[in-house]
TORKOL-4160 file (C-alpha; in steps of 0.2 Angstrom, whole numbers, padded with zeros to 4 digits, m for minus):
268
<pt num="1" X="0000" Y="0000" Z="0000"/>
<pt num="2" X="0014" Y="0012" Z="0004"/>
<pt num="3" X="0022" Y="0008" Z="m0013"/>
<pt num="4" X="0006" Y="0012" Z="m0022"/>
<pt num="5" X="0004" Y="0028" Z="m0012"/>
<pt num="6" X="0022" Y="0033" Z="m0017"/>
<pt num="7" X="0019" Y="0028" Z="m0035"/>
<pt num="8" X="0003" Y="0039" Z="m0035"/>
<pt num="9" X="0013" Y="0054" Z="m0029"/>
<pt num="10" X="0027" Y="0052" Z="m0041"/>
<pt num="11" X="0014" Y="0050" Z="m0055"/>
<pt num="12" X="0005" Y="0066" Z="m0050"/>
<pt num="13" X="0021" Y="0075" Z="m0049"/>
<pt num="14" X="0026" Y="0070" Z="m0067"/>
<pt num="15" X="0009" Y="0074" Z="m0074"/>
<pt num="16" X="0009" Y="0092" Z="m0066"/>
<pt num="17" X="0027" Y="0094" Z="m0071"/>
<pt num="18" X="0023" Y="0089" Z="m0089"/>
<pt num="19" X="0008" Y="0102" Z="m0089"/>
<pt num="20" X="0016" Y="0117" Z="m0080"/>
<pt num="21" X="0035" Y="0116" Z="m0082"/>
<pt num="22" X="0034" Y="0123" Z="m0100"/>
<pt num="23" X="0023" Y="0137" Z="m0094"/>
<pt num="24" X="0035" Y="0141" Z="m0080"/>
<pt num="25" X="0050" Y="0141" Z="m0093"/>
<pt num="26" X="0040" Y="0153" Z="m0104"/>
<pt num="27" X="0036" Y="0165" Z="m0089"/>
<pt num="28" X="0055" Y="0165" Z="m0084"/>
<pt num="29" X="0060" Y="0169" Z="m0102"/>
<pt num="30" X="0048" Y="0183" Z="m0103"/>
<pt num="31" X="0060" Y="0192" Z="m0091"/>
<pt num="32" X="0075" Y="0187" Z="m0101"/>
<pt num="33" X="0086" Y="0202" Z="m0105"/>
<pt num="34" X="0091" Y="0195" Z="m0122"/>
<pt num="35" X="0080" Y="0188" Z="m0136"/>
<pt num="36" X="0089" Y="0171" Z="m0133"/>
<pt num="37" X="0077" Y="0156" Z="m0132"/>
<pt num="38" X="0091" Y="0145" Z="m0124"/>
<pt num="39" X="0101" Y="0156" Z="m0112"/>
<pt num="40" X="0095" Y="0167" Z="m0098"/>
<pt num="41" X="0106" Y="0182" Z="m0098"/>
<pt num="42" X="0098" Y="0194" Z="m0086"/>
<pt num="43" X="0082" Y="0200" Z="m0078"/>
<pt num="44" X="0072" Y="0214" Z="m0087"/>
<pt num="45" X="0055" Y="0221" Z="m0088"/>
<pt num="46" X="0058" Y="0229" Z="m0105"/>
<pt num="47" X="0048" Y="0216" Z="m0115"/>
<pt num="48" X="0032" Y="0220" Z="m0104"/>
<pt num="49" X="0035" Y="0238" Z="m0108"/>
<pt num="50" X="0037" Y="0235" Z="m0127"/>
<pt num="51" X="0021" Y="0224" Z="m0126"/>
<pt num="52" X="0010" Y="0239" Z="m0121"/>
<pt num="53" X="0018" Y="0249" Z="m0135"/>
<pt num="54" X="0015" Y="0237" Z="m0149"/>
<pt num="55" X="0000" Y="0243" Z="m0158"/>
<pt num="56" X="m0002" Y="0227" Z="m0168"/>
<pt num="57" X="m0002" Y="0215" Z="m0154"/>
<pt num="58" X="m0014" Y="0227" Z="m0143"/>
<pt num="59" X="m0026" Y="0228" Z="m0158"/>
<pt num="60" X="m0026" Y="0209" Z="m0161"/>
<pt num="61" X="m0028" Y="0207" Z="m0142"/>
<pt num="62" X="m0043" Y="0219" Z="m0141"/>
<pt num="63" X="m0052" Y="0211" Z="m0156"/>
<pt num="64" X="m0050" Y="0194" Z="m0148"/>
<pt num="65" X="m0056" Y="0200" Z="m0131"/>
<pt num="66" X="m0071" Y="0208" Z="m0139"/>
<pt num="67" X="m0076" Y="0194" Z="m0150"/>
<pt num="68" X="m0073" Y="0181" Z="m0136"/>
<pt num="69" X="m0084" Y="0191" Z="m0123"/>
<pt num="70" X="m0098" Y="0194" Z="m0135"/>
<pt num="71" X="m0098" Y="0176" Z="m0143"/>
<pt num="72" X="m0097" Y="0169" Z="m0125"/>
<pt num="73" X="m0112" Y="0178" Z="m0119"/>
<pt num="74" X="m0122" Y="0174" Z="m0134"/>
<pt num="75" X="m0117" Y="0156" Z="m0134"/>
<pt num="76" X="m0120" Y="0154" Z="m0116"/>
<pt num="77" X="m0138" Y="0161" Z="m0117"/>
<pt num="78" X="m0141" Y="0150" Z="m0133"/>
<pt num="79" X="m0133" Y="0135" Z="m0126"/>
<pt num="80" X="m0143" Y="0136" Z="m0110"/>
<pt num="81" X="m0159" Y="0138" Z="m0119"/>
<pt num="82" X="m0155" Y="0124" Z="m0130"/>
<pt num="83" X="m0151" Y="0113" Z="m0115"/>
<pt num="84" X="m0168" Y="0117" Z="m0107"/>
<pt num="85" X="m0177" Y="0113" Z="m0123"/>
<pt num="86" X="m0167" Y="0096" Z="m0126"/>
<pt num="87" X="m0170" Y="0092" Z="m0107"/>
<pt num="88" X="m0189" Y="0093" Z="m0110"/>
<pt num="89" X="m0189" Y="0081" Z="m0125"/>
<pt num="90" X="m0193" Y="0063" Z="m0125"/>
<pt num="91" X="m0179" Y="0052" Z="m0121"/>
<pt num="92" X="m0177" Y="0045" Z="m0139"/>
<pt num="93" X="m0177" Y="0063" Z="m0147"/>
<pt num="94" X="m0166" Y="0069" Z="m0133"/>
<pt num="95" X="m0153" Y="0056" Z="m0137"/>
<pt num="96" X="m0153" Y="0060" Z="m0156"/>
<pt num="97" X="m0151" Y="0079" Z="m0153"/>
<pt num="98" X="m0137" Y="0076" Z="m0141"/>
<pt num="99" X="m0128" Y="0065" Z="m0153"/>
<pt num="100" X="m0130" Y="0078" Z="m0166"/>
<pt num="101" X="m0123" Y="0091" Z="m0154"/>
<pt num="102" X="m0108" Y="0081" Z="m0152"/>
<pt num="103" X="m0103" Y="0082" Z="m0170"/>
<pt num="104" X="m0096" Y="0100" Z="m0170"/>
<pt num="105" X="m0085" Y="0095" Z="m0155"/>
<pt num="106" X="m0077" Y="0079" Z="m0162"/>
<pt num="107" X="m0076" Y="0087" Z="m0179"/>
<pt num="108" X="m0059" Y="0093" Z="m0184"/>
<pt num="109" X="m0058" Y="0112" Z="m0183"/>
<pt num="110" X="m0050" Y="0112" Z="m0201"/>
<pt num="111" X="m0067" Y="0105" Z="m0207"/>
<pt num="112" X="m0077" Y="0117" Z="m0197"/>
<pt num="113" X="m0066" Y="0132" Z="m0203"/>
<pt num="114" X="m0067" Y="0127" Z="m0222"/>
<pt num="115" X="m0085" Y="0123" Z="m0222"/>
<pt num="116" X="m0090" Y="0140" Z="m0213"/>
<pt num="117" X="m0079" Y="0149" Z="m0225"/>
<pt num="118" X="m0088" Y="0141" Z="m0240"/>
<pt num="119" X="m0104" Y="0145" Z="m0232"/>
<pt num="120" X="m0100" Y="0163" Z="m0230"/>
<pt num="121" X="m0093" Y="0164" Z="m0248"/>
<pt num="122" X="m0110" Y="0157" Z="m0255"/>
<pt num="123" X="m0119" Y="0170" Z="m0244"/>
<pt num="124" X="m0107" Y="0183" Z="m0251"/>
<pt num="125" X="m0111" Y="0178" Z="m0269"/>
<pt num="126" X="m0129" Y="0178" Z="m0266"/>
<pt num="127" X="m0130" Y="0195" Z="m0256"/>
<pt num="128" X="m0115" Y="0204" Z="m0265"/>
<pt num="129" X="m0103" Y="0215" Z="m0256"/>
<pt num="130" X="m0090" Y="0212" Z="m0243"/>
<pt num="131" X="m0095" Y="0199" Z="m0230"/>
<pt num="132" X="m0079" Y="0193" Z="m0221"/>
<pt num="133" X="m0075" Y="0202" Z="m0205"/>
<pt num="134" X="m0082" Y="0205" Z="m0188"/>
<pt num="135" X="m0099" Y="0197" Z="m0192"/>
<pt num="136" X="m0092" Y="0181" Z="m0199"/>
<pt num="137" X="m0079" Y="0179" Z="m0186"/>
<pt num="138" X="m0093" Y="0182" Z="m0172"/>
<pt num="139" X="m0105" Y="0169" Z="m0180"/>
<pt num="140" X="m0091" Y="0156" Z="m0181"/>
<pt num="141" X="m0086" Y="0158" Z="m0163"/>
<pt num="142" X="m0104" Y="0157" Z="m0157"/>
<pt num="143" X="m0106" Y="0141" Z="m0168"/>
<pt num="144" X="m0092" Y="0131" Z="m0160"/>
<pt num="145" X="m0095" Y="0138" Z="m0143"/>
<pt num="146" X="m0113" Y="0133" Z="m0141"/>
<pt num="147" X="m0110" Y="0114" Z="m0140"/>
<pt num="148" X="m0099" Y="0116" Z="m0125"/>
<pt num="149" X="m0112" Y="0125" Z="m0116"/>
<pt num="150" X="m0125" Y="0111" Z="m0120"/>
<pt num="151" X="m0113" Y="0098" Z="m0113"/>
<pt num="152" X="m0110" Y="0107" Z="m0097"/>
<pt num="153" X="m0127" Y="0113" Z="m0093"/>
<pt num="154" X="m0137" Y="0097" Z="m0098"/>
<pt num="155" X="m0129" Y="0086" Z="m0084"/>
<pt num="156" X="m0134" Y="0099" Z="m0071"/>
<pt num="157" X="m0152" Y="0099" Z="m0077"/>
<pt num="158" X="m0153" Y="0080" Z="m0076"/>
<pt num="159" X="m0146" Y="0081" Z="m0058"/>
<pt num="160" X="m0159" Y="0094" Z="m0053"/>
<pt num="161" X="m0174" Y="0088" Z="m0043"/>
<pt num="162" X="m0189" Y="0092" Z="m0054"/>
<pt num="163" X="m0200" Y="0093" Z="m0039"/>
<pt num="164" X="m0192" Y="0110" Z="m0035"/>
<pt num="165" X="m0199" Y="0117" Z="m0051"/>
<pt num="166" X="m0216" Y="0109" Z="m0048"/>
<pt num="167" X="m0217" Y="0116" Z="m0031"/>
<pt num="168" X="m0213" Y="0133" Z="m0037"/>
<pt num="169" X="m0227" Y="0132" Z="m0049"/>
<pt num="170" X="m0239" Y="0126" Z="m0036"/>
<pt num="171" X="m0234" Y="0141" Z="m0025"/>
<pt num="172" X="m0240" Y="0153" Z="m0038"/>
<pt num="173" X="m0225" Y="0156" Z="m0049"/>
<pt num="174" X="m0227" Y="0157" Z="m0068"/>
<pt num="175" X="m0215" Y="0146" Z="m0078"/>
<pt num="176" X="m0204" Y="0161" Z="m0081"/>
<pt num="177" X="m0203" Y="0166" Z="m0063"/>
<pt num="178" X="m0200" Y="0148" Z="m0058"/>
<pt num="179" X="m0185" Y="0147" Z="m0070"/>
<pt num="180" X="m0177" Y="0162" Z="m0063"/>
<pt num="181" X="m0180" Y="0158" Z="m0045"/>
<pt num="182" X="m0177" Y="0139" Z="m0045"/>
<pt num="183" X="m0169" Y="0132" Z="m0061"/>
<pt num="184" X="m0157" Y="0146" Z="m0065"/>
<pt num="185" X="m0149" Y="0147" Z="m0047"/>
<pt num="186" X="m0148" Y="0128" Z="m0048"/>
<pt num="187" X="m0138" Y="0127" Z="m0064"/>
<pt num="188" X="m0129" Y="0143" Z="m0062"/>
<pt num="189" X="m0112" Y="0135" Z="m0058"/>
<pt num="190" X="m0113" Y="0125" Z="m0075"/>
<pt num="191" X="m0118" Y="0141" Z="m0084"/>
<pt num="192" X="m0103" Y="0151" Z="m0077"/>
<pt num="193" X="m0091" Y="0137" Z="m0081"/>
<pt num="194" X="m0098" Y="0136" Z="m0098"/>
<pt num="195" X="m0095" Y="0154" Z="m0100"/>
<pt num="196" X="m0077" Y="0153" Z="m0095"/>
<pt num="197" X="m0074" Y="0138" Z="m0106"/>
<pt num="198" X="m0081" Y="0148" Z="m0121"/>
<pt num="199" X="m0071" Y="0163" Z="m0117"/>
<pt num="200" X="m0055" Y="0153" Z="m0116"/>
<pt num="201" X="m0059" Y="0143" Z="m0132"/>
<pt num="202" X="m0063" Y="0159" Z="m0142"/>
<pt num="203" X="m0048" Y="0168" Z="m0137"/>
<pt num="204" X="m0037" Y="0153" Z="m0141"/>
<pt num="205" X="m0045" Y="0148" Z="m0157"/>
<pt num="206" X="m0034" Y="0150" Z="m0173"/>
<pt num="207" X="m0040" Y="0138" Z="m0187"/>
<pt num="208" X="m0058" Y="0143" Z="m0188"/>
<pt num="209" X="m0054" Y="0161" Z="m0185"/>
<pt num="210" X="m0041" Y="0160" Z="m0199"/>
<pt num="211" X="m0054" Y="0155" Z="m0212"/>
<pt num="212" X="m0068" Y="0166" Z="m0207"/>
<pt num="213" X="m0059" Y="0183" Z="m0201"/>
<pt num="214" X="m0055" Y="0190" Z="m0218"/>
<pt num="215" X="m0042" Y="0203" Z="m0216"/>
<pt num="216" X="m0044" Y="0205" Z="m0197"/>
<pt num="217" X="m0031" Y="0198" Z="m0186"/>
<pt num="218" X="m0036" Y="0190" Z="m0169"/>
<pt num="219" X="m0022" Y="0187" Z="m0157"/>
<pt num="220" X="m0018" Y="0169" Z="m0162"/>
<pt num="221" X="m0017" Y="0174" Z="m0180"/>
<pt num="222" X="m0006" Y="0189" Z="m0176"/>
<pt num="223" X="0006" Y="0177" Z="m0166"/>
<pt num="224" X="0006" Y="0165" Z="m0181"/>
<pt num="225" X="0011" Y="0179" Z="m0193"/>
<pt num="226" X="0025" Y="0184" Z="m0181"/>
<pt num="227" X="0032" Y="0166" Z="m0180"/>
<pt num="228" X="0035" Y="0166" Z="m0199"/>
<pt num="229" X="0050" Y="0177" Z="m0194"/>
<pt num="230" X="0055" Y="0174" Z="m0176"/>
<pt num="231" X="0044" Y="0174" Z="m0160"/>
<pt num="232" X="0047" Y="0190" Z="m0150"/>
<pt num="233" X="0049" Y="0189" Z="m0131"/>
<pt num="234" X="0034" Y="0201" Z="m0131"/>
<pt num="235" X="0024" Y="0186" Z="m0135"/>
<pt num="236" X="0031" Y="0177" Z="m0119"/>
<pt num="237" X="0026" Y="0192" Z="m0109"/>
<pt num="238" X="0008" Y="0192" Z="m0116"/>
<pt num="239" X="0006" Y="0174" Z="m0114"/>
<pt num="240" X="0012" Y="0175" Z="m0096"/>
<pt num="241" X="0000" Y="0189" Z="m0092"/>
<pt num="242" X="m0015" Y="0179" Z="m0100"/>
<pt num="243" X="m0010" Y="0164" Z="m0090"/>
<pt num="244" X="m0010" Y="0174" Z="m0074"/>
<pt num="245" X="m0026" Y="0182" Z="m0077"/>
<pt num="246" X="m0035" Y="0166" Z="m0082"/>
<pt num="247" X="m0028" Y="0157" Z="m0067"/>
<pt num="248" X="m0034" Y="0171" Z="m0055"/>
<pt num="249" X="m0051" Y="0170" Z="m0062"/>
<pt num="250" X="m0052" Y="0151" Z="m0060"/>
<pt num="251" X="m0045" Y="0153" Z="m0042"/>
<pt num="252" X="m0058" Y="0166" Z="m0038"/>
<pt num="253" X="m0072" Y="0156" Z="m0045"/>
<pt num="254" X="m0067" Y="0140" Z="m0035"/>
<pt num="255" X="m0064" Y="0150" Z="m0019"/>
<pt num="256" X="m0082" Y="0157" Z="m0021"/>
<pt num="257" X="m0089" Y="0140" Z="m0024"/>
<pt num="258" X="m0080" Y="0133" Z="m0009"/>
<pt num="259" X="m0086" Y="0147" Z="0002"/>
<pt num="260" X="m0104" Y="0144" Z="m0003"/>
<pt num="261" X="m0102" Y="0125" Z="0000"/>
<pt num="262" X="m0096" Y="0129" Z="0018"/>
<pt num="263" X="m0110" Y="0140" Z="0021"/>
<pt num="264" X="m0123" Y="0127" Z="0015"/>
<pt num="265" X="m0113" Y="0114" Z="0026"/>
<pt num="266" X="m0114" Y="0125" Z="0041"/>
<pt num="267" X="m0133" Y="0128" Z="0039"/>
<pt num="268" X="m0135" Y="0109" Z="0039"/>
């Protein structure tokens, strides 16, 4: 048993090292004085200063954040509504719809990107004028984000006690009031996690954005264009900032959930 416990600890150390050591190396080299990617020559904050003076990177980052925020909000609302609709279906129809919803997730992104590009080209030829840009980019991001919301919210709906909904109706609530007072608070953790997943995937997406953005440059596309020459340490600085921000959000959400669970446990 002791040997199994030791092996489990070694296994966990190896797994976490594999995931986080590369990020730690990137963070360290974001403070490297030179552009060297193999030797640390000295500590500096110049790459962070240069980052906030680089109009191209800041413009791409701003576009990615706006698209990700708007797409995540819309996808979360649509996905939550779709989950409720699917949950109310009969079992056979529900299984069919859920299997269809899996397809955009397991489908390679290159296929999704090319197919959406062809769709927008057809629409462009039919309507005429310029079509590729912010609208196509936003539609594409909403499209690939919605299934992730469905898969996060649907299990939470299945876990919910339907008698709570029925009790709210019996006590005089309308279906809309019962939803906002009973159902939504019950599934809110799944809705919030879905929003964060959509936000992360949207900011990170390259392939689908590449085929649907036209002349616009999101952050991944801007980084790709820079890698054709040489990756600047400014990218290390930007990646480090993004990692710290996302990690902080996750820790705050987890801390808030832990606090709520402790309050519920103390009441019991």
